[in-house]
N, C-alpha and C positions, 0 to 999 in steps of 0.2 A: 380082755385078750390083747396081747401085744401084737403089733403088726409083724409081718414076716421079716426075717433078717434082710439086711440090705443086699441086694443082688448085684452081681457084676454086670455092668451095662456096656453095651456096644453102641456107640453113637454113629449113625449112618447119615452121611450127607456128602455132597460133591465138593471137593476142594478144587473147583474149577473157576478160572477167571473168564467169565463169559461177557460178551458185549451186551450191555444193557440196552434193551429195546425202548427207545423213547416213544414209539407209537403205541406202547401199552396204554398210555393215557387216552389215546383214541379208542382203543379196543374196549375199555371199561366205561366209556361214556363221560370221562372227566373233561375232555376237551369240549364236548357238547355242553356239559354243565356250565363251564365258564362262558361259553358263547350265549347261553340262555339266561343266566343270572348275572346281571351287571354288578351286583353287590351282595354282601351278606354271606358269601361262601367262605367258611373258615380256611385259613392258610396254615394254621398251627393247632396243636393241642396244648392249651395253656398249662395244664397240669402235668404234661409230659407223657412219655411212653417208656416202655421197658423192652429190652432186647435180650433174650436168653439164647446163648450160643454154646454149642459143644466146642471144647478147646481143640486146637490143632496139636501137632506133634511137639510144639515148643510150649504147650500149655497157654497159648494166647487165645483170647476169646473176644477181644474188643474190636470194634470197627474203626477203620480210619476213614472218616467222612469229612471232607473239607468244610471248614466253617463250623463244625460241630465238636463239642467237647463232652463226650459221655462220662457220666459218673461211674467209676469202676467199683461195682458193688462186691466183687469177688477178688479184690486185691489187684496188684500191679499186673499189667498185660501189655504186650506189644500188639501190633496190628495183625488181625486174623483176616485172611483174604476172603473167606466165605462170609464172615460177618460184614465185611466192607461192602460186598455186593448186595447183601440183604439190606443194608442201610440205604443204598441208593434208591431202592424201591420204597422203603419204609418211611424215611423222614428226611432224605437228603434235599438240598436246595436244587439239585440238578434234575431229579426225575421222581418226585413223589407228589402226592396230593396234599401233604402237610409240610411244605418246604420251610416254613418259618418256625417249626418246632425246635426249641432250644434246650428243653429239659429231657435228657435221655439217660436212663439207667441201664447199665450193661452188666450181665451176669454170666458167669461160667455155669453151664447146666449142671455140672457135677456138684457144685456147691449150692446152686439154687434148689436142687431137689432136697437138700439136707438143711444145714444150718443157715444157708444163705437166704432161704425163703420158706419152703414147704415144711421144714422141720420133720421130714420123714424119719420114722423109727425113733421118735422121741414122744414124750408126753406133753409137748408144747404144740399149740395151734400154730398155723402159719403166721409169719410176720405180716405186718400191715403193708398193703400196696397202695401208694398214693398216686400212682400213675393210672391212666385210663385204659391203655391197651398193652397187652403183653404179646410179643411175637415169638413163636417157637418154630424156627426153621431147622429142627433136629428131630430125630426119633431115637428110640432106644429099645433094645431087645434083651430079655433076660437069657442067661446061659442055661439052656435046658439040660446040659450035661451035669450041671451043678445042683439045680433045684428041681423039685417035683412040680408038676403043673399046678397042683393045688396051692403050693406055696407061692408060685408066680401070680396066680389069680388073686390071691389075698393081697399080695404086695401092690399089684396094679390098682386094685380097688381102693386101697388106702391112698396111693398117690392121687388118683382121680378125685377122691372125696376131699382131700385137702385143697386141691386147686378149686373145686367147685365151691367149697365152703368160703375160701378167700374171695372168690369172684362175687358171691352173693353178699358177703359182709362188706367188701370194700368198693364194689361197683365198677369193676374193670372187666373187660372182655378179653379172654385169652384166645388168640388165633393160632391154630396149630396145623402143621403140615403132615400129610400122610407120606408114605414112602413112594419112591419112584419105581416104575416098572409095573405093567398091568398084571394084577393078581387079585385074588380075593382074600388074601391074608393080611390083616391089619397089623401094624407094629404094636408092641405092648404099650409104649408111652409115646406121646401123650394124647394120641388121636382118639382114644376110647372114652374120653370124659363126656359129661352131660352138658355142663354150662358153657363149655368152650365151643368154638366154631372151627370145624375141620375143613381143610382145603386140599383139592386135587387140581387136575389140569384139564383144560378144554380138549386136549388131544386124547384124553382117556388113559394116558400112559402112567397110571398110578394105581396104588392099592385101593380097592373099593369093595366093601363087603359088609358083613355083619359083625358086631362086637362079639368077642368071646369072653371078655372080663367085665366084672361090675355090671351084671345083667347082660346076658347074651341076646343077640338078635337085633340090636339097634343099628340103624343104617349110617354108614360113613362113606365118603365125606359129605359135608353139608352143602358145599358149593365148589365151583371150580373157577380158575382164573387163567390168564393168558401168558403162559411161559412154558419152557421146555422142561423145567425142573420144579418140583414142589417147593424147594428151598426158596425160590424167588417168586413163585406164585403166591406163597403165604404172605410175604410182606406187602404185596399189592393189596390183598384183602385187609391187612392190618392198617395200612395207610388210609384206605377208604373208611374203615371202621372208626379210625381216629377223627376223621372229618365229620362223620355223622354224630359221633358222641359229643364232639365239641359243639356242633350246631344245636343239639338237644339241650346243652347246658347254657346256651346263650339265646334262648327264645322264651316266649311267654309261658311255656309249659314247665320250665325247669323247677319252679317252686312247688309244683304239684307232683313231682316224681320223687320216688324214694331212691335210696342208693342202689338197691338191686334192680330197679326198673331200667337203669341205663344199659347194662349188658343184655338184659332180656329184650328191650326194645331195639337196641342197635342190631342185635342178631335178627330179629323179626324183619326189620327194615331191609337188611341185606338179603335175606331169603326171599321176601316178597318181591324185591326189586330185581332179583336174578332173572336173566333173560334166557329163553330157549332158542332164540332166533339163529344162533350160530351152532346149535347142537342138533343136527338133523335127526338123530335117533332118540332124543329125550322122550321118556314116557314113564308113567307110573304103572306098576304091574297090577296093583289092586288097591282097594280102600284100606287095607291093613298096612300099607307101606306109604310113608309120606313122600318119598323121593324116587328119582331114577336111580337104578342100581349102580350106575357109574358116575353120573354127573350131579348127584344130589339135587338141590333145588334149581340148578342151572348155573349160568355164567355171571360172574360179578358185573354189576352195572351201576355205576355211581349216580348217573342222572336219574334213573328210575327210582332208586332208593331215596335220593334227595327229594324227588318230586312227591313221594309218599309222605315224607317227613313234613314238607312244606304245606301239604294239603291240610294238615292240622289234626288235632285230637278230636275224636268222635266219641259220643256217649250212646250206649245201647238204648234203644227205645222200642216199645211195643206198638207205638202209634204214630211214628213219624219216620220219614226217610232221612238218610244221612248222605254225605258226599260219596260218590262212587270210587273215590280214591282217598285214603286216609289211614289213621291208626288209632288204636285204643289201648289203654291200660285199665284193667278192671279185675274183679275177683269173681269166682264162680264156686258154687258149693252144692252138693247134691242134697236132696230131701228138704229143700227150702224153696222159697220163692225165687231165690237166686241160683237155682240149679242149672239155668242156662241164660245166656245173654244173646240177644238177637240184634242184628244190624241190617236194617232195610235200606236198599239203595235202588235208584232207577238208572238204567242205561237209556239215554234219549232215543226217540224214534229215528232220528236222522243218522244215528251211529251205525256204521258198518259193524258186523259181528266183531266184537272186541276181544282182545287178549286179556284174560282176567287171571290174576295171581293173588294168592293170600297165604300168609304164614302165621302160625300160632306158636308161641314159645312160652315156656314156663320153667321154673327151677324145681329140682327135687328138694325135699326137706332133709336137712342134715342137723343132727342134734347130738349132744353129749351130756353126761351127768355134770353136776356142779363142778367136779374136778375132772378135767380131761385126762383120759387114760391112754390116748393115742389112737382110739378108734371112734367112729361115728355111728350113730343109729341113722339109717336112711329109709326114706319112703318116697315113692313117686306117685303123685296123684295122676289119675288117668283122665286126661281131657280129650275131647273129640271136636272136630271141626266139620261142619256140613254146609253145603250150599243148596238152597231151595229156590224153586220158582215161586213167584207170588202173583196172584191175579191183579191186574191193573186196578189201582185205586183202593186196594184192600191191604190188610196187614195179617193175613192168614196164610200160614205156610202151605205151599202146594207140593208138587212133585220134588223129591230129592234129586238134584242133578249130579252131585258129586259129594264125596265124603272122604275124610282122612281120619282113620280110626285105629291108629297103631296102639297096641296094648303095652308097648315097652318104651317107645321113644318119648322124649319130652319136647317134641316138635311135631306139628301137623302142617301139611302143605297141600294146597289145591291149585290146579291150573286148568284153565279152559282156553283153548286156542281161538275159539270162535263163539263167544257168548253173544247171542242176538239181543237186540233192544228189548226192554221189558223191565219188570220189577223183580228184584231178587232179595234174598235174605241170607246173610252169613250167621250161623249159629254156633256159639261155643257152649259146650255142655261138660259136666263133670260127674264122675262116679264117686268122687271123694267126699267124705263127710265133713272135712275141714275146708275152710275157705282157701282157695288157691289163686294167687295173683298171676295174671298172664299178660303178655303183650301180643297184640294182634295188628297186623299190617296188611293192607290190600291195595290193589291198583287195577285200573282199566286203561285202555288206550283210547285217546281222543281220536275222532275221525275228522279229517280235514278235507274240505272241498274248495274248488277254485272256480271263479267265474270272471269273464271279461266284462267288467261293468262299464268301461268306456272302450268299446272294441275296435276303435279306429284311431290310428296315429297318422298324422299328415306331415309330409315334408314341407308343404307350402307354407304353413303357419306354425310348424313345430308343435301342433297339438299332440299331447301324449296319449298313449293307451294306458288304461288302468285295469289291473287285476285285483280282485278281492278274494282273500283267503279266509275261510270261516271254519271254526272248530266246534265240535260238540263237547258236552261234558263241563266239568268245573273250570272256572277261570282263575282259580286260586294262584296257580303258578303260570309263569310265562311259558310259551311253547315255541321252540325253534323248529322251523320246517325246512328240510332239505329240498332243493328244487333242481329241475333240469330244464334247459331252454332248447328249443328247436325251431323248426320252420325254415322258410326260404330266406328270411332276413338274417343277416350275419351280425352278431353282437360286436360292438366296437367299430363296425363299418356302417351299418344301416341304422343302428340305434345305440344309445349309450350302453356300455357293458353292464349287464344286469347282475344282481347279487346271486350268490349260490344258495343263500338261505333267506328266509323271512322270519321275523319274530313277531308273534302275537303277544303283547305284553300282558302281565298279570292284570286281571280285572276287565279284560277285553275278550270278546268272542271272535273278533276278526281284525284283519289289518289289510292295508292296500299297498300295492306296488305300482309305481308310475314309471313307464318306459318312454323316454323322450327320443324321437327320431333324429337322425343326423341328415341334414339337407345336403344334396349334391346336385350336379347337373348331368347325371348319368341316366340314360333311358333304360330302366330295369323293370318297369311295370310294378304292379302291386305285389308286395311280399307278405308273408305270414310270420307272426310271432306266436310260438307255442310254448305255454308254460305247463309243466307237469309236476305234481306233488309226488315226492319219492316216499314210498312206505319204508319204514325201518323199525328198529326196536321201540321207538318212542311214540309212534302214531300209526293209525290206519288211514287209508284213503277212501273217500266216498265215491259214489257213482260219477260225480263230476270231478275227476282227478286231473283232467286236462282242460285247458281253456285256450282259445285261439283268438288273436286280434289281427287286424289287417294294417299293414303299413302302406299307406297310399303314396305312390310316386307323385311328383309334381305333375299337374295335368298335362303340360306341354311334353314332359319326358314320357309320360304314359302314352300320349298320342304317337310320339315317335316310335316307342317300343312296339306299338300295335301295327305300324306301317312299314317298318324297315327290318331287314334281316339282321342277325347278330353281326355278320360280316360288314354290312353297310353301316351299322351303328358304330363299329370300330373306326370308321373313316369319318372324321369330323368335317372334312371338306365336302362330303356328300350329305351329311345329316345334321350339320350345325345349323343354327337359326338363320344364318345369312346365306346358306347354300341353296342352290336352285337345281336339284338333280334332274328335273324334267324340262329345264331350259324354257319355261313359259313366261319368265319375267317376274314370277312371284317367288320370293325366297320362302324357305320352309316356315318361318314364323308367320308370314302372311297366309300361307296355305292353311296353317292351323287356325288362324284368326277367322278366315272366311269359310272354314269348313270344307276345304278342297283337298284333293289328293296330291301329295308331293311327288308322285311318280307318274301322273297323267297330265299332260298339258291342257289346262282349262282356265287360263288367265282371263280370256275374253269374257267369261261369265262371272268373273269374280272382282275385276278391277272396279273400284268405286266410280260411279257415273255422275257427272255434273249435269245440271239442267237449270232452266229459268222458268219459274212458275208463272201463272197467269197474272199475278200481281207485280211482276217485275223484280222478284228476289232471286238471288243465286242460291241454288240448292245442291247438296251432295248426298247421294244415296249409296249405301253400302250394306253388305250382309254381315251380320254379327252372329257367329255360331254360338249355340247354347253350350253350357257347361265349360266356360272358359274363365273360371274365377281368378286365374293368374294373369289375365290380360286387362288392360285398360284401353278403351277406344275413345279417342279425343279428336274432334273436328276443330281445326284452327283456321283463323281468318287473317287476311292482310290485304291492304290496298296498294302495297308497294313491296315487290319481291326482294328489295334490298333492305326492308325494314324488318322488325321483329314480328314473328307470327304471334297472334293473340287468340285467347279462348275465353269462354265464359259468357254469361247472359248479356253482357254489353256488346257482344260480337256475333254470337250464334244462338240459335234456339232449335230445339227438337220439334218437328212439325208432324212426324208420322212414325209409327212403329207397326209394321205389318207382320203378323205371325206367319212363320213358315215351318215346315215339319222339323227342321233341324236348327232353327234359330229365328232371327227377326231381320226383316229388311228395314233398315233405319234411314230416315230422311231428315237431314239437318239443313236449316236455312240461315243465310246471313241476316242479321238484324237490319242492316242498312240497305234500302232499295237501290237498285242499279241506277235509278233516275237521279239519285243524290250523289252517287259515287260510281260512275260507270266502269271504273277499273277496280275489280275485286277478284280475290283468289280464295279458294277453300281447299284444304288438304286434310287427310285422315292420318293421324299418328297412332300407331299401335305399339304399346309398350308392355313388355313382360315384367311382372313384378318380381 
């Protein structure tokens, strides 16, 4: 049966010159990705990308992207404004996640649908796609005044089948936008395909509903991204898809993946990595639906998808646990020992209830007789995805916690916002008698705790405070932790400016942060340093999410802080080390040294007292207050006031130390008896370090 006649298409998109939002890279976790991984993140798609665009009024379809030279696959073209903005997000050097991509094929959608690629309405299969990602920031509607609905349905199915066939055969992922404006009516083309990935907006201002062509009832879109128009949200997803696809081709697993595995797995990684944190109303209605009715699997997140990829490939096992984050490529078939595949994993006991996300994707089967007549025979294996609780230490499935059991979609998706610690199992099962290859991706959130492992920093000797950040879960990937700092100590004034993030490197479960105090001569008392771990899309925080360290003032400054008012402290003539506010003859430093009050005249009880002992030696007694680590007390001797004062065992010796409640009464004696040198002098020198 020949496909329906070519319909007259209406291309709908915005011919708007919008300001490109550079912060979209922050929104989708790409900035965090680069902060987390110091190397290995692809900056280009080596095999290139394709951009399919509707022509403008002058039949132009190509992007004007500085430094890029697209190959014009649909003939000569001037610059198309819409295409140029799409390119900024997709592959430009200015604002994409694959800025070094140099191979770009550009198509006019009118010709791409026909002889340019899909070969619609012919007996030829689609042309070969050598690029890894196709971006479709356009939609099309059939003229319902010209064609019956049955004719349109047949035509849409054939367009979709051709694209799905080419995607499976050539290993590329087609990323397609839905139409703008909140509605439940999906455009005819190209959002209703199976193997492609459809994109909406985090605002929800896009068409979201169930397919009406090529099997009704499938959910679209698959995920959403951060823009005001789907034309520009779509290339955000395409750019990230290109990064993931390139990473898959450049790691140890590439040799074990088939051509069709790449679009399957890239799609699963994007869906499992999608976050719900910015989508307050995200929910799944029931087990028969894989997605939220508006937001699909959630919002695009580069870091989480990349983290799943980096966690590595896992193999189903009936007797061992796997990583709590990872991915798998396998086959499943009913009525055999491979009718289901089970993936057991543990969430550690120290983990706060984690966010758990899993996505299962597979392709429908498309075939044709030895000679292609223009139509495909299609069938969709029905795969299901379930999450079970498992008793600790066992491998026996327990209570089913969640399930995604759509009878029509070729994707299943699970999400648990608060999955507690324990053992679990993901199970993929099939009702199809033929083996079906699938891609499965899943993730959990690590829990981070913080402790002050060296809880005191000191101005006196610049001893630092140390905080230790510890994570639960796998250490396969590095983990960047956002931080906030507080307390009464001011960063940059009382201690060196702290970092806004901490990185736990791959292979490690913890990292430390050292905070060095800044010494000054200000009387401020002890201050606090408070470190708090910030929970975001990438991690959860444990019960110890905040740790406090103390920044100790210099002892003399702490003493002043405790004895003078803030107004007095502001006047150095009253509270400086040489000041004598109580006019008793003892400056503040000596009041501190002898344990006296700087505001009460008490010099008579504090001044060092000379004496001559029974053996005829000159002695000097003085009080040394306790807890004065910043002071040195030194008794010096001379026999000539015009000569140098001397100290040490050749001149003086300690003869007594009598404990008192707040210090010691020290007695020091001259070494030389007065009988041998009748003219002798002793003095006490107190020095602040």
